[in-house]
N, C-alpha and C positions, 0 to 999 in steps of 0.2 A: 853415431851419426855426431857430425865435425859441428861448431858453430856454423859455417857457412849453410850446412846443409837445415839446421836447426831455424836460422833467419830465415831463408827460401822457405821452409814450410808452415813458420807462422803466419807470414806476412802471404802466402798461397789461401790460408783458412780465415785468416781478417778480409782476403777481399771477394771470399765468398760469401761472407756474413753481411759485411757489410755493403751490400750492394742491394738487399734485401732490405736490409735493415734503415736504409736512405729511404727506400721507396712507400715502404712502412711509415716511416715518419715524416714524410713529403703529403701522402693520401689523407695521415690525421693530421694534421697541420689547415689541411685546406676542408673536410669532414669541421671542425669546432669553427669553422666561422661563419657555416651557415645559420638562418636567422632562428628564433623559433625552436632551437633546441632544446627539448627534452632534457631536466635537471639531471637523470641517472644517465641520460645518452652520452650528456656534455660530460659527465664524470669519468662514464668507460674508456671515453675518447683520451680524456686528458691521462686515465692510467697508460692508457697505448702510448701518448706519446712520452710519457714518465719512465715506461721501460723501455723505448727504443733508444731515448738520452741515453738511459743506467749502461745498455748493452753498448752504446757506443763507447763509453767510457773503460769500459772494461778491454774492447777492445785496442785503446788505444794504451791499456798498460801494457797487457800482451805483445803491442809490438814493440812499446819502447822499452819493455823487458828484453827483448830477443836480442837489442841492438847495444854496439857497445857508446858507450854515454861520450860523448862530446863536446866537448864546452868551448860556448861561443859569452867570452867574456863579458861586462859592459855592468855599469851601473845600474842594482837594483835597488828601488825602493820598497822596501818591506810591508809601508800600509798600502801601496798601491798594490803591491801583489798581495796582499792578507782582503782588501777590499775588492779585487778583480774574484780573487776564488768565492769569498761572501757569498757574492752576486749566484756568482752560476751555481749556490747550493741553496739562494733564498727559498724557491718553491717548494724543497725538498723539508727546509727547517718550520717553513710558516702550516705544510701540514701537519710535525710532529710538533709543533711547538714549541721548539728551541731558541731559545735567545742566544745569539750569536754575537759576539761584541771584542774590541782589542781596548786595551791601555796600554797606547805609545806614547810617552809626555815627549817626545818625540822621535821625528823619523829618525829611523834605520837604513842607513843607506849603504852598502857592498858591494865588491865589486863578484859577478857572478852571472852565469847561465840565470835569464829571467826565464826561459820554456820552461827547464830541466830545474830549478828552485821550484815555481808553480807547478808545475805536477808533483813536487815533492809533499811541498802545504797540503794542497789541494788533498790530494791521496790519506794524509796525515788529518784531516777535518771530515772528508768521508768515510774513513773509520771511524773517530769522534760521533759522529751524528749514527751511524749505524747502531753506534752502542747506547746509544740514550737510545729506549721506550717509547717514550711521551713525556712530555715536560720535560725542560732540563736546558742547560746551559753550557754554551763552549764559551770560554778567554783567549786572546792573542796577547802575551803579554813580548813585548822589545827592547832590546836594551844593547848598548855598548859597554865592552867591558876590555879597556885596555886595546889591543888590535883583534880584540875578536868583536862576533855578531853573535847574539844570544838569542832567539828565540824561542819560548814556548809556546803551547798546545794545550791549554787542560779542558778536560771537559767533565761532568758529573753522570756518566752512562754508567754501566753493569761495573766498569773494572776486569779485570783480567784473575782469574784464578794463580797463586804462586805456581803451581806447576804447570802454567801455561803460559810464563814468561820468559823461561830461555828459549823459544823458537820464534819468537813473535815476530821476528824477521827474517825467520824462513821461509823462501817463495814456495807459494803453494799451501802454508800450512794456515787454518783457519779454524776458531771454536764457533763461527757460524755453519749452523746446517745448511749444505748445499756452496759453502763459499770457498775460495781456494785462495785466499790471503794474499795474495799479490801485493797488495798498494803498498804496507809498510815495507816490504821489500825494493819496491822499487824506489820507495822513498828513501830509502838508507843508500842504498845502491848511487843515487844521487849524490846524496851528500856527503858518501867516502868519497868520493869523482872529485868533489870541491875541499877534497882535505879536510872534512871537515866530522863533527861527531853525532852522534844520535841518540839518545837513552829514552829508556822509557820507564816509569815508574807509577804503579799501578795500586788499588788498592779493591780489594773485590769487593765490589755493591757499592763502591763509593764512587769511582771514578779514574780518571788517566789523567798523568802531566807526557807530556813528548818536549823533550830540549832536544833543539838542535842548535849548535855551536859550528861556528862559520868564521876564518881567516876574514875581517872585515876587508882586506884588501883583495881576495881572491888567493885562489892555491897557488899563484905565482909569488908572495909574499914568504912563503916559507922557501928556508934556505940553507 
């Protein structure tokens, strides 16, 4: 199967799943607006909504991974990017009692594709959220170092066993039961397209730090 056939297959499958998923989400949102819902019914509907949203995000990952990365470079604020991603994960963090915060002495602005970098950071953050069982913290740090923008995402999750570290950026690899591990592979693919570098350090049972290094002036700045 060539690249174009694979892309058609992925988009066809995504279309078949996305439509019923949208119907589920739409009807669940209508149901949860009904007055006088019993608490257990409301919790069940919230679970349906969260599940549908999670499925949509997984579909987005698969479709993005099947497409070539095409960059539309603009000025990207790391502060805005992180705030937008954190807002999307707010409910999931609240349910797991995870504190998500940033340490940005000054905003880091770089030339990048906002949508693509947002997807990469969101995937790393989501991976951190899923690595924390209950109670924990995620911290984003950002700084400029010469002509490079450096972003670190640190979590207090379960960490990664040393034997699994060489595979963490491999597509479809996961240590989670039933997982497909595409999130970090998607993120690294995006960072590579920006001529950046993505590294991961982890201590099993202690947490993980993902470091993303990007040319501050964008991929075209390298000669």
